C-alpha positions in Angstrom: 126.6 106.2 115.5 128.8 107.6 112.8 130.5 110.8 113.7 133.4 113.2 113.3 134.6 116.8 113.2 133.6 119.0 110.4 133.8 122.7 109.5 130.3 124.1 109.8 128.4 127.2 108.7 124.7 127.7 109.3 122.9 129.1 106.3 120.2 130.8 108.3 121.7 133.9 109.9 120.4 135.8 112.9 122.8 138.8 112.7 123.3 140.3 109.3 125.9 142.9 110.4 128.4 140.2 111.5 130.6 138.0 109.3 129.6 134.3 109.4 132.8 132.3 110.1 133.4 128.6 109.7 133.2 126.7 113.0 134.5 123.3 114.0 131.7 121.2 115.3 131.3 117.5 116.0 128.6 115.9 114.0 127.0 112.5 114.6 124.4 110.5 112.6 122.1 108.2 114.6 118.5 107.0 114.2 117.9 109.1 111.0 119.0 112.3 112.8 122.0 114.6 112.3 123.2 115.9 115.7 125.6 118.9 116.0 127.7 119.2 119.2 130.1 122.0 120.1 132.7 119.3 120.8 132.9 115.6 121.1 130.2 114.3 123.6 132.8 112.2 125.3 134.6 115.4 126.2 131.5 116.9 127.7 130.2 118.5 124.5 126.7 119.9 124.5 124.1 119.4 121.8 123.8 122.6 119.8 121.1 121.6 117.3 119.7 118.6 115.5 118.1 118.0 112.1 115.9 115.1 110.9 117.4 113.3 107.9 114.2 111.6 106.7 113.6 112.9 103.3 116.4 115.4 103.5 118.4 116.5 100.4 122.1 115.8 100.4 124.2 117.5 97.8 127.8 118.4 97.0 128.7 122.1 96.8 131.1 123.3 94.2 133.1 126.3 95.4 136.6 127.1 94.2 137.3 129.0 97.4 136.3 126.1 99.8 137.0 122.5 98.9 135.1 119.4 100.0 131.9 121.2 100.8 128.4 119.7 101.0 125.0 120.7 102.4 122.1 119.0 104.1 118.7 120.6 103.9 115.1 119.8 104.6 111.9 122.0 104.9 113.2 123.8 108.0 117.0 123.6 108.1 120.1 123.9 105.9 123.5 122.9 107.1 126.6 123.7 105.1 129.7 121.6 106.0 133.3 121.0 104.9 135.3 117.9 105.3 139.1 117.7 105.6 139.6 115.6 102.6 137.8 114.1 99.6 137.6 110.6 101.0 136.1 111.9 104.2 133.5 113.9 102.3 132.6 110.8 100.2 132.0 108.8 103.4 129.8 111.5 104.9 127.8 111.8 101.8 127.3 108.0 101.7 126.1 107.8 105.3 123.8 110.9 105.0 122.2 109.7 101.8 121.6 106.3 103.2 119.9 107.8 106.2 117.8 110.1 104.1 116.3 107.3 102.1 116.3 104.6 104.8 113.0 102.7 105.4 111.6 103.7 108.8 110.1 100.2 109.2 113.6 98.6 109.0 116.2 101.2 110.1 119.7 100.1 109.2 122.9 100.6 111.3 124.5 104.0 110.7 127.9 103.7 109.2 127.3 100.1 108.1 129.9 98.9 105.6 132.3 101.7 106.4 135.8 101.1 107.7 136.2 100.5 111.4 138.2 103.7 112.1 135.3 105.8 110.9 132.8 104.5 113.4 132.6 106.7 116.5 134.7 105.2 119.2 138.1 103.5 119.2 137.4 100.5 121.3 137.7 97.0 119.9 134.3 96.4 121.2 132.7 98.8 118.7 130.0 97.3 116.6 130.5 97.0 112.9 127.7 95.3 110.9 127.3 94.6 107.2 125.3 97.1 105.1 122.1 95.8 103.6 119.7 97.7 101.4 116.0 97.8 102.0 115.5 95.4 99.1 117.8 92.9 100.7 116.0 93.2 104.0 112.6 92.5 102.4 114.0 89.6 100.4 115.3 88.0 103.6 111.9 88.1 105.3 110.2 84.8 105.9 107.0 84.2 103.9 104.7 85.0 106.9 106.6 88.2 107.6 106.7 89.2 104.0 102.9 88.7 103.6 102.3 91.0 106.6 104.8 93.5 105.4 103.1 93.7 102.0 99.7 94.1 103.6 100.7 97.0 105.9 102.7 98.7 103.2 99.8 98.5 100.7 97.3 99.7 103.4 99.4 102.7 104.2 99.8 103.5 100.5 96.0 103.2 100.0 95.2 105.6 102.9 97.8 108.0 101.6 96.3 107.9 98.1 92.9 108.7 99.5 94.1 111.8 101.2 96.1 112.8 98.1 92.9 113.1 96.1 91.7 115.9 98.4 95.2 117.5 98.4 95.4 117.4 94.5 91.9 119.0 94.2 92.8 121.7 96.6 95.2 123.3 94.0 92.6 123.2 91.2 90.2 125.9 90.3 87.1 125.7 92.5 84.8 125.5 89.4 86.8 122.5 88.1 87.0 120.4 91.2 83.7 118.6 90.9 84.5 117.7 87.3 88.0 116.4 88.1 87.1 114.4 91.2 85.5 111.3 89.5 88.5 110.9 87.2 90.9 111.0 90.2 88.8 108.4 92.1 88.7 106.1 89.0 92.6 106.2 89.0 92.9 105.6 92.7 95.0 102.4 93.1 93.2 99.7 95.2 95.5 97.0 96.6 94.4 93.4 96.6 93.8 93.3 100.3 92.9 96.6 102.0 90.1 98.1 104.0 88.9 101.5 105.0 90.5 102.0 108.5 87.5 103.8 110.1 86.7 100.8 112.3 87.7 98.9 115.4 89.5 95.6 115.4 86.2 94.0 116.5 84.2 95.4 113.6 83.3 93.3 110.6 86.1 93.0 108.0 85.2 94.5 104.7 87.8 94.3 101.9 87.8 97.2 99.5 87.0 95.9 96.0 86.7 99.0 93.9 85.8 102.7 93.9 82.5 104.4 93.0 83.8 107.4 91.1 80.5 108.9 89.8 79.1 109.4 93.3 82.2 111.3 94.6 81.2 114.5 96.3 83.4 117.6 96.7 83.0 120.5 99.1 84.4 123.7 97.8 86.0 125.9 100.5 88.6 128.6 100.4 91.4 126.8 102.1 90.7 123.1 101.6 88.7 120.6 99.5 87.1 117.8 101.5 86.0 114.8 99.4 83.4 112.2 100.2 84.4 109.0 98.4 82.6 105.6 98.2 84.0 102.1 97.9 82.5 98.7 97.1 83.5 96.2 99.8 83.2 92.5 100.1 83.1 90.1 103.1 82.8 86.3 103.4 85.4 85.6 100.8 87.5 82.3 100.8 90.7 82.7 102.9 93.1 80.7 104.9 94.0 78.5 101.9 96.8 76.6 103.6 94.2 75.0 105.9 91.7 74.1 103.2 89.9 77.5 103.0 87.4 79.3 105.2 84.3 81.4 104.4 82.8 83.5 107.2 81.0 86.8 106.5 81.0 87.7 110.2 84.8 87.7 110.8 86.0 90.9 112.5 89.1 92.8 111.4 91.4 91.2 114.0 90.2 87.6 113.2 90.5 88.1 109.5 94.0 89.5 109.6 95.1 86.9 112.0 93.8 84.0 109.9 94.6 85.5 106.5 98.2 86.2 107.3 98.9 83.2 109.4 101.2 81.9 106.6 103.5 79.3 108.1 107.1 79.3 107.2 108.6 76.1 105.8 110.4 74.0 108.4 114.1 74.8 108.4 114.8 71.1 109.0 113.4 70.1 105.7 110.4 68.3 107.1 106.9 68.6 106.1 106.0 70.6 109.1 106.0 74.4 109.7 108.1 76.4 112.1 106.0 78.2 114.7 103.3 75.4 114.5 104.4 72.7 116.9 103.0 69.2 116.8 102.2 69.0 120.5 99.7 66.3 121.4 96.3 66.9 123.0 96.4 67.8 126.6 99.8 69.4 126.4 98.4 73.0 126.4 101.1 75.0 128.1 103.3 77.2 126.0 106.8 75.9 125.8 110.1 76.5 124.2 112.6 73.9 122.9 116.0 73.5 124.6 118.7 75.2 122.6 120.8 72.1 122.7 118.1 69.9 121.3 117.1 71.9 118.3 117.6 75.2 116.5 114.3 76.0 114.7 113.6 78.8 112.2 112.5 82.2 113.6 108.9 82.6 114.5 106.6 85.6 114.5 104.2 86.4 117.3 101.5 87.1 114.7 101.3 83.3 114.0 100.2 82.5 117.5 96.6 81.5 117.8 94.7 81.8 121.1 95.1 79.2 123.8 97.0 76.9 121.4 99.8 79.4 121.0 103.2 77.8 121.1 106.5 79.6 121.6 108.3 76.9 119.7 112.0 77.7 119.3 111.9 80.5 121.9 115.6 80.0 122.7 116.6 81.3 119.3 113.6 83.3 118.1 113.2 87.0 118.7 109.9 88.5 119.8 110.1 91.3 117.2 108.4 90.0 114.1 110.0 92.4 111.6 113.5 91.6 112.7 113.2 87.9 113.4 114.4 86.7 110.0 117.3 89.1 109.6 119.7 88.7 112.4 122.4 90.8 110.6 120.1 93.8 110.0 120.4 96.8 112.2 122.2 96.6 115.5 121.8 92.9 115.9 125.2 92.4 117.4 124.4 94.9 120.0 121.6 92.7 121.2 124.1 89.8 121.6 126.4 92.0 123.6 123.5 93.0 125.8 122.8 89.4 126.5 126.4 88.8 127.6 126.3 91.9 129.8 123.0 90.8 131.3 124.5 87.5 132.3 127.5 89.2 133.9 125.2 91.6 135.8 123.0 88.9 137.2 120.1 89.7 134.9 119.6 93.3 136.0 120.6 95.7 133.3 119.1 98.8 135.0 120.8 99.2 138.3 119.3 102.6 139.0 116.7 103.1 141.7 113.1 103.2 140.7 109.6 102.2 141.4 108.0 99.5 139.3 104.5 100.4 138.4 103.7 97.5 136.1 102.9 94.1 137.4 103.4 90.7 135.8 101.0 88.4 137.6 102.6 85.2 136.4 106.1 85.9 137.8 107.2 86.1 141.4 109.7 89.0 141.5 112.1 89.0 144.4 113.5 92.4 145.4 116.8 91.1 146.7 119.7 93.2 145.4 117.6 94.5 142.5 117.3 91.0 140.9 114.2 89.2 140.0 114.1 85.5 140.8 112.0 83.1 138.8 112.5 79.3 138.5 111.7 77.5 135.2 110.4 74.0 135.8 111.6 71.5 133.2 109.3 69.0 131.5 109.4 66.6 128.6 107.3 67.4 125.5 105.7 65.0 123.1 108.9 64.6 121.1 110.8 63.5 124.2 113.0 66.6 124.2 113.7 68.5 127.4 111.6 71.7 127.5 111.2 74.5 130.0 107.8 75.9 130.7 107.7 79.7 130.4 104.4 80.8 131.8 102.9 78.7 134.6 100.9 79.9 137.6 103.3 78.6 140.2 106.5 78.9 138.1 109.6 80.6 139.5 112.1 81.4 136.9 115.5 82.6 138.2 115.9 85.7 136.1 118.7 87.0 138.2 120.6 83.7 138.4 124.4 83.8 137.8 126.4 81.5 135.5 127.4 79.4 138.5 123.7 78.9 139.5 122.9 77.7 135.9 125.8 75.4 136.0 124.5 73.7 139.1 121.3 72.8 137.3 122.1 71.4 133.8 118.4 71.1 132.9 117.9 74.9 133.1 118.5 76.5 129.7 120.5 79.6 130.4 119.7 81.2 127.0 116.0 80.8 127.6 116.3 82.5 130.9 118.0 85.5 129.3 115.1 85.7 126.8 112.6 85.8 129.7 114.8 88.4 131.5 114.8 90.6 128.4 111.1 90.3 128.1 110.6 91.4 131.7 113.0 94.4 131.2 111.1 95.5 128.1 107.7 95.3 129.8 108.5 96.9 133.1 108.3 100.6 133.4 110.7 102.3 135.8 109.6 105.5 137.5 112.4 108.0 138.4 113.2 108.1 142.1 112.6 111.8 142.3 109.1 111.5 140.8 108.3 108.6 143.0 109.2 110.6 146.1 107.0 113.5 145.0 104.1 111.2 144.5 104.6 109.5 147.9 104.8 112.9 149.6 101.6 114.1 147.9 99.8 110.9 149.0 100.8 111.5 152.6 99.4 115.0 152.6 96.5 115.6 155.1 93.4 116.8 153.2 92.0 120.2 153.8 95.1 121.4 155.6 96.9 124.5 154.4 100.6 124.0 153.9 102.8 127.1 154.2 104.7 127.9 151.1 102.6 125.7 148.8 101.1 127.5 145.8 97.3 127.8 146.1 97.0 127.8 142.3 97.1 124.0 141.8 94.8 121.8 139.8 91.7 120.3 141.2 93.3 117.0 140.6 96.1 117.9 143.0 93.6 118.8 145.8 91.5 115.7 145.3 91.8 112.7 147.6 90.3 109.3 147.5 89.7 106.9 144.6 88.2 108.0 141.3 85.0 106.2 140.1 85.5 104.7 136.7 83.2 105.4 133.8 82.3 102.4 131.6 82.7 103.7 128.0 79.8 103.0 125.7 80.8 100.2 123.3 80.2 100.3 119.6 77.1 98.4 118.6 75.0 98.3 115.5 71.3 99.1 115.8 69.5 102.2 117.0 68.8 103.9 120.2 69.1 107.2 121.9 72.3 106.5 123.7 70.6 106.9 127.1 70.3 104.9 130.2 68.8 101.8 128.5 72.2 100.9 127.3 71.3 101.1 123.6 73.8 102.9 121.4 73.2 104.4 118.1 75.1 103.1 115.1 77.3 106.1 114.7 80.2 104.7 116.6 80.3 101.6 114.5 78.7 102.7 111.2 81.8 102.5 109.2 83.2 99.0 108.7 80.2 97.3 110.3 76.7 96.3 109.2 75.1 99.7 109.5 72.1 101.2 107.8 73.2 100.7 104.2 72.0 98.0 101.8 73.8 94.6 101.3 74.1 92.7 98.0 74.0 88.9 98.2 73.4 86.2 95.7 69.7 86.4 96.5 69.5 90.1 95.8 69.8 93.4 97.6 68.8 93.5 101.3 67.8 96.9 102.6 68.9 97.7 106.2 67.4 101.0 107.2 67.5 102.6 110.6 64.4 102.2 112.8 61.5 104.7 112.6 62.0 105.7 116.2 58.3 106.5 116.6 58.0 108.3 113.3 55.8 106.8 110.6 57.0 106.0 107.1 55.1 108.7 105.4 56.7 111.4 107.6 60.2 109.9 106.9 59.6 110.1 103.2 58.7 113.8 103.5 61.9 114.4 105.6 63.9 112.4 103.1 62.8 114.7 100.2 64.0 117.7 102.1 67.2 116.4 103.8 68.4 113.7 101.4 67.0 115.0 98.2 64.7 112.0 98.0 67.4 109.3 98.4 68.3 107.9 101.8 71.5 106.1 102.5 69.8 102.8 102.1 68.4 103.8 98.7 71.7 105.3 97.6 73.8 102.3 98.7 71.4 100.0 96.9 71.7 102.0 93.7 75.5 102.0 93.9 75.4 98.2 94.4 73.2 97.6 91.4 75.5 99.8 89.3 78.6 98.0 90.5 77.0 94.6 89.8 75.9 95.6 86.3 79.4 96.9 85.6 80.9 93.6 86.8 78.6 91.6 84.4 79.6 93.8 81.5 83.3 93.2 82.3 82.7 89.5 82.4 83.4 88.9 86.1 82.5 85.5 87.5 79.4 85.1 89.6 80.1 85.6 93.2 79.8 82.9 95.8 76.7 82.9 98.0 78.7 83.5 101.1 80.0 86.8 99.8 78.3 90.0 100.9 78.9 93.2 99.0 78.4 96.6 100.7 79.2 100.3 100.2 81.5 102.2 102.6 81.9 105.9 102.5 84.5 108.2 104.0 85.5 111.8 103.8 89.2 112.7 103.1 90.6 116.0 104.1 93.9 117.8 103.6 95.4 121.0 104.8 93.7 120.4 108.1 95.1 119.1 111.4 92.5 116.7 112.7 94.3 115.7 115.9 92.4 118.3 118.0 89.1 117.1 116.6 90.0 113.5 117.5 90.6 114.7 121.1 87.2 116.5 121.3 85.4 113.5 119.8 86.9 111.4 122.5 85.7 113.8 125.1 82.2 113.7 123.6 82.3 109.9 123.7 83.3 110.1 127.3 80.4 112.4 128.2 78.0 110.2 126.3 79.2 107.3 128.5 78.7 109.5 131.6 75.1 110.2 130.7 74.5 106.5 130.0 76.0 105.6 133.4 73.6 108.0 135.0 70.7 106.4 133.0 69.8 109.7 131.3 68.2 109.6 127.8 70.5 112.3 126.6 71.5 111.8 122.9 75.0 112.4 121.4 76.4 111.1 118.1 80.0 110.0 118.0 81.6 109.5 114.7 85.1 108.3 113.8 88.0 110.7 113.0 91.4 109.3 111.9 94.3 111.7 111.7 96.7 110.2 109.2 99.3 113.1 109.3 99.6 116.5 110.7 97.6 118.0 107.8 95.6 115.1 106.5 92.9 112.7 107.8 89.8 110.7 107.3 86.3 111.4 108.8 83.3 109.1 109.0 80.4 110.1 106.8 77.2 111.0 108.7 74.4 109.5 106.6 70.8 110.7 106.2 71.6 114.2 107.6 72.4 117.7 106.3 73.5 120.9 107.8 70.9 123.4 109.0 72.3 125.8 106.5 71.6 123.2 103.8 68.2 122.5 105.3 67.2 126.1 105.1 68.4 126.4 101.5 66.5 123.3 100.4 63.6 123.7 98.0 61.2 121.9 100.4 61.9 124.2 103.4 59.0 126.5 104.2 59.5 130.1 103.4 58.0 131.3 106.7 57.9 129.9 110.2 61.4 128.7 110.5 62.2 125.2 111.9 58.9 124.9 113.7 57.1 125.2 110.4 59.5 122.6 108.9 58.7 120.1 111.7 55.0 120.6 111.3 55.2 120.3 107.5 57.2 117.1 107.7 56.2 115.3 110.9 52.5 116.4 111.0 50.4 118.4 113.5 51.9 119.3 116.9 49.6 116.7 118.6 50.5 113.8 116.2 52.6 110.9 117.4 55.3 111.5 114.7 55.7 115.2 115.6 56.0 114.5 119.3 58.6 111.8 118.6 60.6 114.1 116.4 60.3 116.9 118.9 61.6 114.7 121.7 64.5 113.5 119.5 65.4 117.2 118.8 65.2 118.0 122.5 67.3 115.1 123.7 70.0 115.9 121.2 69.9 119.6 122.0 70.4 118.8 125.7 73.5 116.7 124.9 75.1 119.2 122.6 74.2 122.1 124.9 76.1 120.4 127.7 79.2 119.5 125.8 79.2 122.9 124.0 79.4 124.6 127.4 81.7 122.1 129.1 84.2 121.8 126.2 83.9 125.4 125.2 82.8 124.6 121.6 82.7 127.8 119.5 82.2 128.7 115.8 78.7 127.2 116.0 77.2 128.6 112.9 74.5 126.7 110.9 77.1 125.2 108.6 78.6 123.3 111.6 75.4 121.9 113.0 73.5 119.1 111.2 70.0 117.7 111.5 69.0 114.1 110.5 65.8 112.5 109.3 64.6 111.9 112.8 64.9 115.5 113.9 68.2 115.1 115.9 70.9 117.7 115.7 74.6 116.8 115.4 77.5 119.2 115.9 80.6 118.9 113.6 83.9 120.7 113.0 85.7 121.3 116.3 88.4 123.8 115.2 87.6 126.2 118.1 87.3 124.4 121.4 88.1 124.7 125.1 87.1 128.4 125.0 89.1 129.2 121.9 86.9 131.3 119.6 87.1 133.2 116.3 88.2 136.7 117.2 89.6 135.6 120.5 88.9 138.4 123.0 86.6 140.1 120.5 84.5 137.0 119.8 80.8 137.6 119.6 80.0 134.0 120.9 79.6 134.9 124.6 76.7 132.6 125.4 77.3 129.3 127.3 75.8 127.5 124.3 73.7 128.1 121.3 69.9 128.5 122.0 68.2 130.4 119.2 64.6 131.3 118.7 64.3 128.4 116.2 65.3 125.9 118.9 62.8 127.4 121.4 60.0 127.3 118.8 60.6 123.7 118.0 60.3 122.8 121.7 57.1 124.9 122.0 58.4 127.9 123.9 59.7 128.6 127.4 56.5 127.4 129.1 56.0 124.2 127.2 56.3 120.7 128.7 59.1 119.8 126.3 61.2 122.8 127.4 60.7 121.9 131.0 62.0 118.4 130.3 65.0 120.1 128.6 65.7 122.0 131.7 65.4 118.9 133.9 67.7 116.8 131.8 70.2 119.7 131.5 70.5 120.0 135.2 70.8 116.2 135.7 73.4 115.9 133.0 75.4 118.8 134.5 75.4 117.1 137.9 76.5 113.8 136.3 79.3 115.6 134.5 80.4 117.2 137.8 80.4 113.9 139.6 82.9 112.5 137.0 85.0 115.7 136.8 88.2 114.0 138.0 88.3 111.7 135.0 87.5 114.5 132.6 90.2 116.8 134.1 92.7 114.0 134.0 91.9 113.4 130.3 92.3 117.1 129.5 95.5 117.4 131.5 97.1 114.4 129.9 96.3 115.7 126.4 97.5 119.2 127.4 101.0 118.0 128.4 103.5 119.2 125.7 100.6 119.5 123.3 100.7 121.5 120.1 96.9 121.7 119.8 95.8 125.3 119.1 93.5 125.2 122.2 96.4 124.4 124.5 99.1 126.7 123.0 99.9 130.4 122.7 99.8 133.2 125.1 96.0 133.1 125.3 95.4 129.4 125.8 98.8 128.0 126.9 100.4 127.5 130.3 97.4 125.6 131.7 94.8 128.3 130.9 92.5 125.9 129.1 92.5 123.5 132.1 91.8 126.2 134.6 88.9 127.5 132.5 87.6 123.9 132.2 87.6 123.7 136.0 85.7 126.9 136.2 83.0 125.7 133.8 82.6 122.6 135.9 81.8 124.8 138.9 83.7 122.6 141.3 83.8 125.4 143.9 80.0 125.7 143.9 78.2 123.7 146.6 76.0 120.9 145.4 72.9 122.5 146.8 73.4 125.5 144.5 74.2 123.7 141.3 70.6 123.5 140.1 70.2 127.3 140.2 73.6 127.8 138.5 72.7 125.4 135.7 69.4 127.0 135.1 71.1 130.4 134.9 73.2 129.0 132.1 70.0 128.1 130.2 68.4 131.5 130.8 71.5 133.4 129.7 71.8 131.4 126.5 68.2 131.8 125.2 68.2 134.1 122.2 71.6 135.6 123.2 72.5 138.7 121.3 76.1 137.5 120.6 74.7 134.3 119.1 72.5 136.2 116.7 75.2 138.6 115.7 77.6 135.8 114.9 75.0 134.1 112.7 74.6 137.4 110.9 78.3 137.7 110.5 78.6 134.2 109.0 75.7 135.1 106.6 77.5 138.2 105.4 81.0 136.6 105.1 80.4 133.0 104.1 76.7 132.9 103.1 75.5 130.5 105.9 71.7 130.8 106.4 70.4 132.2 109.6 
């Protein structure tokens, strides 16, 4: 780290009646941070304050009274400092400016390029490295590393540009936003290789080809401007050119990226081969590394390894970090060499502190003697006749803790390779502090149900629990339809973005429509529901129209005819700004967990999970829910009946109450209402007005917008939402009233679902407690919800202190107290008067 003494004056003052004097403080720059100590840390100095330098402004200050002044400022802090002389000030400005503009992907060494006497520390062993700019670093990357670097850089810029559209529109007049949105989308830069990141690595790869500006939709709100944007995507394009090309329309994201960016680096020996792709003969399937004395190959990236045929060729000289492999002089490279020497001197154990190892490497036999790990590397001869050491074998024992004398006894053992294995072990083993290990051991030895004097009774249920915790198999993302119940079928919501969902697909043979199943509702009823909910155009119809328009546009612009293997699709996503989506991500994970709990219990309870990606503290992307509208939008639609409420709508769209389609839609409504009633109660979901509840073509309701959760509500103590969950007269009428068979089924499933949630309470409590630790989520912070309050109330809602024999009555009381609750009705009226949401 670069450091030294400076005169310091903080610009932000806490006492205005006192004179602000200059103080001598020791400042240090390390890892893009500026640290201020009351004196040198080597002399026992304490850290006073710290300031991030990323994006900070560094400027000289002209003041005739004080010479050699300069200031460092960011959004939150401003430091004013004085150097002793002009040369010292120049050196400080150089270091600070370099840190402020340094690339976070390739952090450089602080103080690089400066004279030795200005690096903190006076020892001859201090590290001094050459200063390289970011441009030099990128230029020094190998072709495979550069291709991956360019991809991730472009992908990050693409996602940022998507969120910038919503942020730019937020500062425009609300009447002008819808007019300006298509123009901004038309100018959105689309890199050559990018995708909408609302998918898993196992979802089908879809390369973003172009935008669809004219179908951009803008939501006008007071504080933010969410934007739904659509993209034309392609899959099945030719790739992997260095191996003759490959066309596969079913490659998932991980497979595509692995194959597309497996660009081999030219062999450093000048041969026709490639580094990182060894020419091992058939049958020689074990990973190996070449002896350092035999060869010194070019660096290799782990991203070029491929399945069982992966070769750690050149392991003796290659580093395992792909972004630093080709630039040994970048960053603190020399420090790594010193660590290797120290590791040899210490017998291969850099960390001599006591601890408990909680990670296990099954392929290594770790000996606990004197804190060293012993592993022997057997030596074999590869296809080229060179001596090689096999790294990972089932019965291998590599002597990680061997000394230099031990290595000298066996000339066939490459000492450098053992050090690499040793460093890999150190980086993958997690040490638990001894004090924490003792506390865990003491808690494990506690006798259950025994009161211990002096122990606080206000402990979490997790601390009182004993025995193993049953695992919950999480419902996987699958395409297709289903109710998410016990039959194992999952709806397409989890994988609808980035996979083959319900949208249309354009191939050389024409447009193929892929609509969601009827789910017991006939086509005529779905057409009537489409006219009310989707304004006559379902997602399959809309995506087909956008594909035709994109194809016609391509023909006019003279684009070449696409290959038959290429499939073109439409992907939609909502971009939001001025909104922290991290809490919503957490709640969606909890909903996904309870969906899996109900599936494990083989209950046909329906919940829709959709993807939310928080890209920054105030921006993010949300999956678009197709073929659905809010209940507020439904009641404001032209086709909605003027009288009779939602019951009249169901009869108008799905037919008479005794018809097959009506009963199917009624059951869909009831199953979704059970699911969201349970999670609304358990997770404390509030702000449940009709703008935050959607309904789809098949009669299922979907809750969105989780800004008030875990008991946090608008108005806090004065909130009108006092009911366990929302159960309005509209909902009761759709199910047929309190004495109907449908409502009795609702009560049965609600009780069964609540019992299933209680049986998996330990996992749920663990998830909440983990997310609550040092969290800045609104539901876990502040005087009202902080200090474990949210976790304690979550335990109370689970009724863990209620005997199992009384749970049924307690669950039924929740239903009875929610039906047509006065607070629910008053909150809907409040939202009608303030925001215009329909009741």
